[in-house]
N, C-alpha and C positions, 0 to 999 in steps of 0.2 A: 521318855528320858533314856531308857535303856537302848532303845533303837537308835537314838541319836549318838549315844556313846559307842554303840557298836559300829555305826557308819564312821564316826570319827576315828575309831581304832583301826577300822579296815582301811581308811583313807591314809592314815599314818603308815600303816603296814605297807600299803602301796607305794608311798613315797620312799620309805626305807628300802623296799624291794628294788626300786628304780635306781637309788643311789648305790645299792649293793651291786646291781647288775653292771653299773658303770665303773665300780672300783674292784670288786672282788676277783673277776677274772684276771685283771692285770696282775694283782698280788698273787693270786693262786698260780698264774702261769709263771711268775718269777720264781716262787718257791719250787715248783716242779722242775723248772729249767736248772736251778742250782743244785737240787737233788740229783737230777740226771748227771750234771757235771761232776758232782762228787762221787757218784757211783762209777762213772767212765774213768775218772782220775784214779780211783782205787783199783779199778780193774787194769789200768795201765801200769800202775805200781806193781801189783802182783805178777803181771805178765813179764814185765822187764826184769823184775827181781828173780823170778823163776828161771828166766832164760839165762841169766848171767851168774847165778849163784852156784858156787863150786865148793862151799864149805870151808874155805881157808881164810878169806879176809871180808871186810865189810864194804868194799867198794861197790859191789852190785846193789847193796841197800841204798847207798848215796845216790847212785845213777837212777835207781828206780824212784827214789823220792823226787829227784830233780826232774825226771821225765813227767812224773804225775803233776808236779807243780806247774810246769810249763804247759801242760795240757789244760789244767784248770784255768790258768791265766788266759790262755787262748780262747776258752769258752767265755770268759767275762768280757775280753775285749771284742769278740764277735757280737755279743749281745749289745754292748754300748754302741757300736758302729751301726748295727741295724736299727736300734731305737732311735739313734740321733738322726739318721736319714729319714725315719718315719716321722719324727717330730717336725723336721725341716719341711717335709712335703705337706704335713698338716698345716703348718704355719702359712706356707705359700698359698695353699688352697684357700685359707681363711682370708688372707689379704685379697687374693683375687676376687673372692666372693664380695668383700667389702667395696672394692673398686667398682665392680659391676653394679652393685646397688646404688653407689653414688652417681655413676653415669646415668642409670635408669632414672634416678630422682631428678637430676639436672634436666633430662630430656623432657620429664614430665612437667617441670616447672618453667622451662624456657619459653614456651608460647605465651604463657600468662605474663611472665616478666618482661618479655620484649615488646609487648603491646604499648603503643604510644597513646596513652590516655591524655586527656587535656592537661592534667596535672604534671604528668611525666614530660610531656611535650614542652610546657613552660619551663620546667626545671632544667632540661637539656639546653633550651635556648638561652636561659639565664647564664648557664656555665659557659656557653660558647661566647656570649657577649663579654663575660668577666675576663675569660682567657684572651680574647681578641684585644681588649684595651690594655691588658697587661703586656702582650706582645708588642703593641705599638709603643708603649712607654720604653720597653727594653730596646726596641729599634733594631739594632744591629746584630742581635742574636738570632741566627737562622733557625735553631732548634725550637725556639718559642713560637715562630710563625708555622713551623711544620707541624707542631702539636695542634695548633688551631685548625689548619686545613684538614688534618687527619680526623679531627672531631667533627668537622663540616662534612667530610666524606661519609662517615658513619651515619650522621643524621640524614643527609640526603638520600642514602640508600634505603634506610628504614622508613623515612617518610614517603618515598615513592611506593613502596610496597604497601604501606597503610592506605594511601590514597587509591591504590588499584583495587583494594578489598573492602574499603569502607562503604557503608550504606549510603546511598545518595542523600539522605535526609540527615546524615550524622553531623553534629555540631563540630566533629574533629576536623572536617574537610577545610572549613574556613581557616581554622588555626594552623593546620598543617600547610596549607597553600601559602599563608602569610609567612610562616617560619621557613619554608623552602625558598621563598624569594629572598628574604633577609640573609639566610645562610649562604645562599649561592654568591651573594655580593662579598661576603667576608671570605668565602673559599677563594675567589678569584684574587682578592687583595693579598691575602696572606700567601698564596702559592706563588704569585708574581714577585712578592717581596723576598721570600725565600730563595727563589731562583736568582734574583738580583744580587742578594747578599753573597751567595756562593760564587757568582760571576766575579763580584768585586774582590772577594777574598782571593781568588785565583790571580786576579790582575796584580794585586799587591805582592803576592808570592813570586809571580813571574819577573817582577822588577828587582828581585833580590839576588844574592849570590848562592842561593841554594843549589845543591847538586841537581843535574838534569832529571834524575829519577824522582826526586821530590817534587819538582815542578810538573812532571808528567802525572804523578799521583794526584796533585791539587787540581790539574786540568780535568782529570777523569772524574773526580768527585763533583766539580762544577758542572761538567757536561751532563752527568747523570741527572742532576737537579734540573737543569734547563731542558733536557730531553723530556722528562716527566711533565714539566709545565707546558712545553710545546704540544705534547700529546693531548692536553686538556684544552689549551687555548692556542690552536694552530694560527690564528689570525693576528696574534700579538707581534707586531713588527720588531719590537725591541728584543723580544725572546728569539726570534728567528735570526736577528743579526748576531746576538750573542752565541747562539748555537753554531753559526758559520765561523765566527772568530775562534771559538774554542776547538772546533774540528780542524781548522787550519793549523793552529798551534800544535795540537796533538799529533797531527800527521807529520809536521816537519820535525818535532821533537823526537818522535819514535824513529823516524828515518835517520836522523842524526845519530841517534844512540846505536841503532843496528849497524850503521856504516862504520861507526867507530869501533865497535866490537868486532866486526868483520876484518877490519884493517889490522887490529891486534892479533887476530887469529892467523892472518897471512904472514905477519912478521915472525911468528913462532912455528911457521910451516904446518899449521893445523887447517889444511885446506877444507876438509869436511865441515868443520865448525864454521868457517868463513862462508862457505856456500849457504849454510842455514841461516846465518845473520843476514846475508844479502837477500835471501828470499824472504826473510821477515820484513826487510825495509820495502821490498816490492809489494808485499801484503798491505803494509801500512799505507802506501801511496794509493792503492786500489780500494781501500776500505770504504772511504766516503766519495760520493759523487760530487767533487768540488774542483775548482780550478783556482790555482794561485800562481804567483810569479815563479818561473823556472821550474814548474812541476814536470813538464815534458822533458826538459833538459836533464833534471836530476834522475828521472826514470831511465832515459837513454844511457846515461853514464854508469848507473848500477848495472844495467843489463850487459853493458860492454865489459865491465870489470868482472862480472859473474862468469861470462863466457871465457875471459882471459885465464882466470885461476882454475876454471875446470879443465881447460887444456893442459894446465901445469900438473893437475892431479892425475 
């Protein structure tokens, strides 16, 4: 019993000594620091007072007290600045340590979480089917179709990796193969529908009285969607045709806008700016490898006008 009590007492003493080790030095340091500040301030007081004292008035006493007070205040401010920076560095180090632990935890968990088990595979396929049916109901909303084919992209990538590493006798192979075939069809449908909706949206805006800049922006958005779809399904003739139409429109619209800006610059005698706009028009004509009516004639006219104003400059 006595031995147990002795061990308990020694353990408690050890705990208290650890706590004291973490707290006493800080408070002890603070006390010593302020005692030093008080001592130095007193020394400053007496030095200033002795240097200025002439025995006739009390002004040296006031100056000495003020000097000592300012000196003590500077000690306090200095300590606060140093300790505040120290605390800030400690907090930043603690946050960094927590972030590194979280990153390491995610890395350790990711291989297990990313594995397509039979249950997880079925859950993802069910989610894709649900989103796909909802997108079909919504019909004309491009973002709904994009969400579905993005999900399909992720599934197809994950499934291809799983099929490459799965054991030949694994029951997952059959489920993943069927899932890949089903998701591939949905991917194609929704990507084509997404591109089609974007192209139709541009067509509607092109027939309105919107400013030319707004029409160009709409055409760029539509072309981006169609280009992405053509990269995946290059043999879709409807996509290729839409791509060609959009490129022709963008080319003619950009050229028209650049020529208009160049003509305005010429009217204000800003030849350098006009040259830049004409070069932009030529770059637009040369961007895509396509032919359309009057393309060569427009190109020659711009080159001629560019040469004329460069001679003026």
